N, C-alpha and C positions, 0 to 999 in steps of 0.2 A: 407496354406498361401504361396504365392510365395515369393521368395527372391527378394529383390529390385534390379532393374537394376543397374549394376555397373556404367554405364555412367551417370545415374541420380545422384547417390551418389557422383561421381567425380565432376559433375557440381555444385551440392549444396555445396560441400566442397570448391571448387574454389570461388564460390560466397561469402561464409562466409569469406574466407581469404581476398578477395578483399575488402569487406566492412570493415573488421578490419584494413586493411592497409590505406584505405581512411579516416576512423575515426581517426586513429593515426596521419595521416598527417594533418588533420584539427586541432586536438588538439595541435600538435607541432607548427603549423603556427600561431595560435591565442592565445593559453592559457598557454604554457609552462613557460613563464616568469612571469605570474601573481602570486602575493603573497597577502595573506590577513593577516593583523596584528590582533591578537586576544588578548584582554585584559581579563585576568582571572577574575578580579573583576567585570568588566562590564557584562561578561557572567553569573557569579554567581548571580548578582543582577537581571538580566533578567529572569533567571530560577526561582529564589525565588519569584519574583513578578508576575509571569505568572498566578498563581491561582487567585489572586485578579482581574487582568485585564480580565481574561476570563469570570468572573461573570458579569462584566460591559458590555462586548460584547454581552453576551447572553440576558441581559436585554434590551439592545438597539435594538435588533432585534425582540423583541416581538411586534407584530402588533395586536392592540386591537381594 
């Protein structure tokens, strides 16, 4: 097996770094100030009731 070309490895590394910088810039420009308020009671109610609601969803998708 040949060793990979060093210029190819360098180009791929630069491409990955540039993509990470661009994605970080997009996140910083649009999302860094966004916050989501989480209510523990509401979340626990949602998780505890998810079993009953999934049965209803499955029954509503039955095509007879």
